[in-house]
Phi, psi and omega in degrees: 000132182298142185234120171252145176220140176222142175214157178237172176211151176236153185277168179297341179267000173300140183303326180289325179285325173306318181294314176302316187291318179296316180297321179285329174292329176287321168303318179300315186296323173294316183295328181298333180247339188216085186298344176260015178300146175244128184221146168217084194259126178241142180237131171233133181211162177161146172050048171092359180227145179225132177238123179251123178224176183136194181225145184222140165234106187200160178268359181240166184222080177294155177286124182274319189301314180301322180298313186293316181292331171303316189271318186260354186093168181274342185273051177224147171270134186239139175232128175242130173221081178257133188237164180294138180304139181305133180295334179291326175282316181309317185298327174289322182282326181306329184269006179094008181281168174293146185283350180193167167281170178159165179241127181240140178238123177254151185213146167208145178224154184267012184283346177219156178300329180282358181059036176235161179301150187294323185292327177296309182299318178296313179299319180292311182297320172301312179306306181304317180297317182288319178302326178298332181270323181226089185281066184222192174299138182187159181225151169224155177212131182235129180248131178251143167233114183056038174087356181250143174291124179240343177208148180224133166245132181218115176239117181223138178297137176069016181252106180296140189314305186297321179287332180286315181294325180295323177294320175298318179297322181292321177298326181287342192309322185249026180251156175282107185219151174294147175298336182255028182307138179261125181249123176254090184263112187046064186295338178266003183106159184293152183216141183245343180262119183213187184059217180290344178286334182258333193208166175262152178233164182209142178291133176088010185267359173239053186293322181291322177295324177293332182263241197240014186082172188287352183277338185252133178292152175230155180295328178115340187282141173291149173262309195296140180088350184258139173281174187291345179290342175274110181297340170313324185259300190299318180288327173297323177293318181286334174295316175295322174299314179298318178299315180297316183295316181287329174299320186273324181286333179263355183052050186266170176270321188206134178230129167253141170239132181242122176235138178229138182229163171242140183298136178086347178257143184267344179259143177291149178276339171218137177211090187227154172237141178244112192252102187046047173092351180254124189264144174210169178284146178282131177230146170099006183234141172276103187256027167281153179308316181291322178298318181292314182305314183290314180301315185262007181051056187267012179254004177252154182292123180196006195269338175303321180299323182295340181276359182273304186225054181077159190267352186230151180093011178242112193293351180285349183259143190294330180284357178250019179230000000 
């Protein structure tokens, strides 16, 4: 039976990614001075204005404006409204409990060296290749049929159609692709207005790009701007680590890990792995929020980088080793 798969990737200058990067850069600034800082920072931006909101509990007060202008440029109006973390939320976290309820899905597959779905890896690699030539707002999309590339969409700011199509063809040269692969380079026409000048962005609006692509379910929680007491982020990272570990030690083809938490409780309500379709309990990991933070070294500043090209498949992070 014929199998189709499609995934997309967006460049670091896409407006949603600008917001993710700002939120995570602010988190890093807090962690640089206060490793136990708690943050839930949201960024909305577009058309010359950026709004930062959320809640923070920390003993330090880093300068927000230089961070925003480094990422978004100087020609924006900025409003910052960060408040102290709710005491009702804090009381559950203070005892070591999870900062919220939620379901986290970790995934690993042996079909690529990155242990990620092939369509996700290809869409990302193409985006990175084109971004090196045109470091602006841009998107890529790759469609596979039975593992071969059959269609590509590439839209990049300041990239003339002919040069963009030629760059895609060059990238394709060493890939497994159909002879009749369809290339849609700037299919709506060439464009020079991008980023916050063309569209609005919001933290957490590219969750499927951040995770494993549309073929793999996700729990739904945003990562960017959140410290590790939020299991939306930390438990998702340990779920990925567990999926990788089981894939390798069981020599499996595909592993899912599901974790579920209740706010204020430190132990997961579900901790299972599904190894090539067979489910069993996770064993051998400290799955408390504090245990995850320590094991994956999640109290040091490192998160702005995660907001650029997905949170998985990058060996510099502990959950990828």
